[in-house]
C-alpha positions as CSV (number, residue, x, y, z in Angstrom):
1,M,17.2,26.8,-3.9
2,S,15.9,29.2,-1.6
3,Y,13.3,29.9,0.6
4,P,9.8,29.3,-0.6
5,P,7.5,32.9,-0.5
6,P,6.9,33.6,3.4
7,R,3.2,32.0,4.9
8,Y,3.6,33.8,7.9
9,T,3.4,37.0,7.7
10,G,3.3,38.9,11.0
11,D,5.8,41.4,12.9
12,T,5.6,38.9,16.6
13,G,5.3,35.3,15.8
14,E,2.7,33.6,17.2
15,V,2.1,30.7,20.1
16,T,1.6,27.4,18.2
17,A,4.1,24.7,18.7
18,T,1.9,21.2,19.9
19,Y,3.6,18.5,22.4
20,R,3.0,15.6,22.4
21,P,4.8,13.4,25.5
22,A,6.8,10.3,24.7
23,D,4.4,8.3,27.3
24,H,1.3,9.4,25.4
25,E,-1.1,6.1,23.8
26,P,-0.9,4.9,20.1
27,E,-3.7,6.5,17.7
28,L,-4.0,2.7,16.2
29,V,-2.6,-0.3,17.4
30,Y,-2.9,-3.6,15.3
31,A,-4.9,-7.1,15.9
32,N,-0.6,-7.9,15.8
33,G,0.2,-5.8,18.2
34,N,1.9,-2.8,15.6
35,S,0.7,0.4,16.9
36,V,1.0,3.8,15.5
37,H,1.7,7.3,17.0
38,Y,0.1,10.5,14.8
39,L,3.7,12.6,16.0
40,A,2.3,15.1,13.5
41,T,-0.7,14.8,10.2
42,G,-0.7,16.0,7.3
43,A,-3.9,18.2,9.1
44,T,-2.2,19.3,11.7
45,T,1.2,20.5,9.3
46,L,-1.3,22.4,6.5
47,G,-0.2,19.8,4.5
48,D,3.3,19.8,4.6
49,F,4.4,16.9,5.9
50,G,2.7,13.9,8.1
51,L,5.7,12.1,10.3
52,Y,4.5,9.0,12.7
53,R,6.0,6.5,14.8
54,W,5.2,2.9,13.9
55,V,5.6,0.0,16.4
56,M,6.7,-3.3,15.2
57,G,6.7,-6.4,17.4
58,P,9.0,-9.4,17.2
59,G,6.6,-10.7,14.4
60,R,7.0,-10.1,10.5
61,S,5.3,-7.6,9.7
62,G,5.6,-4.7,6.7
63,P,4.2,-4.2,3.2
64,D,6.0,-5.7,0.1
65,P,7.2,-3.7,-2.4
66,H,5.0,-1.1,-4.0
67,F,5.1,2.9,-4.6
68,H,3.7,6.5,-4.4
69,R,3.0,8.8,-7.2
70,S,2.5,12.0,-5.1
71,I,4.4,11.9,-1.8
72,S,8.1,10.9,-0.8
73,E,9.0,8.8,1.8
74,S,11.3,8.9,4.7
75,F,12.4,6.1,7.5
76,Y,14.2,6.8,10.0
77,V,14.8,3.7,12.6
78,L,14.8,4.2,16.6
79,T,15.3,0.2,17.6
80,G,15.9,-3.0,16.5
81,T,16.4,-4.1,12.9
82,V,14.3,-3.0,9.8
83,S,14.3,-4.3,6.6
84,I,13.9,-1.8,3.9
85,Y,13.7,-2.6,-0.3
86,N,15.1,0.3,-1.7
87,G,14.4,-0.6,-5.1
88,T,16.8,-4.0,-6.0
89,E,17.6,-5.3,-2.4
90,W,16.3,-5.6,1.4
91,I,18.5,-3.4,3.3
92,K,18.9,-4.3,7.3
93,A,18.7,-0.7,8.8
94,T,19.7,-0.3,12.4
95,P,18.9,3.1,15.3
96,D,19.4,6.0,13.5
97,D,19.6,4.6,9.6
98,F,18.1,7.3,7.2
99,V,16.5,6.1,4.1
100,H,14.8,8.3,1.6
101,V,12.6,7.4,-1.6
102,P,11.7,10.3,-3.8
103,P,7.6,9.5,-5.4
104,G,8.0,6.8,-7.9
105,G,10.1,5.4,-5.9
106,I,10.1,2.0,-5.0
107,H,10.1,0.4,-1.6
108,G,8.8,-1.4,1.2
109,F,9.5,-2.0,5.1
110,R,9.4,-5.0,7.1
111,N,10.6,-6.0,10.4
112,E,12.0,-9.5,10.1
113,S,14.5,-9.5,12.8
114,G,11.9,-11.6,15.4
115,A,13.1,-9.0,17.4
116,P,10.3,-6.3,18.3
117,A,11.9,-2.8,16.7
118,S,10.6,0.7,15.6
119,M,11.2,3.8,13.3
120,L,10.0,7.2,11.9
121,L,7.6,7.7,8.7
122,H,8.2,10.8,7.6
123,F,5.6,11.8,4.5
124,S,5.8,14.9,2.6
125,P,3.9,16.6,1.5
126,G,1.5,15.9,4.4
127,A,-1.4,12.8,2.5
128,P,-4.3,11.9,5.2
129,R,-1.9,8.7,5.3
130,E,-4.4,8.0,8.6
131,K,-7.6,7.3,6.4
132,Y,-4.6,4.4,4.7
133,F,-3.3,2.9,8.4
134,E,-7.0,3.0,9.3
135,G,-8.1,0.9,6.6
136,L,-5.3,-1.8,6.6
137,V,-7.6,-2.8,9.3
138,T,-10.0,-4.0,7.4
139,A,-9.0,-4.5,3.6
140,A,-7.8,-8.0,3.4
141,Q,-10.8,-8.2,3.7
142,L,-12.1,-6.4,0.4
143,G,-12.8,-8.1,-2.8
144,D,-10.1,-7.1,-5.7
145,E,-12.1,-3.9,-7.1
146,E,-12.7,-2.5,-3.7
147,K,-9.2,-3.0,-2.2
148,L,-7.5,-1.9,-5.4
149,A,-9.5,1.4,-5.4
150,F,-9.0,2.0,-1.8
151,Y,-5.0,1.6,-2.5
152,L,-5.0,3.8,-5.2
153,A,-7.0,6.2,-3.7
154,H,-4.5,6.1,-0.8
155,D,-1.4,6.5,-3.8
156,N,-0.2,3.1,-2.9
157,I,0.5,1.2,-6.1
158,W,1.9,-2.4,-5.4
159,L,3.9,-3.9,-7.5
160,D,3.5,-8.2,-8.8
């Protein structure tokens, strides 16, 4: 493997770093109290990746097994215990545990510990996952065909 072709060809570099302080409010808070912090979106990374801090309350929450055709997803647990489905079983991931799922890999995650938990979600390349996260608020109210179209538009293929 080698480095990709240069995307910046200048000689002096540019001042382009972004900073997000730890106390920044989340971009999205669900009715159950879970929240999502948009640390780096596909738009802000020019499509390279998306990085989100997912904060879960003590109640059971999270997606059942599914896969993505076009994106990889990685999980890095910050606090608490997060159950992550690795395609064959639910594993209990704790702080500093890391799970990577390539495109097509069956996975899911949930907090079923009874205590708060948080993790980083990393998607590559940087698909517009914000629209998916925001659409989840009303997805349960959609009809079956509309719900299927929503999930397919956001590359979520659910397993029965």
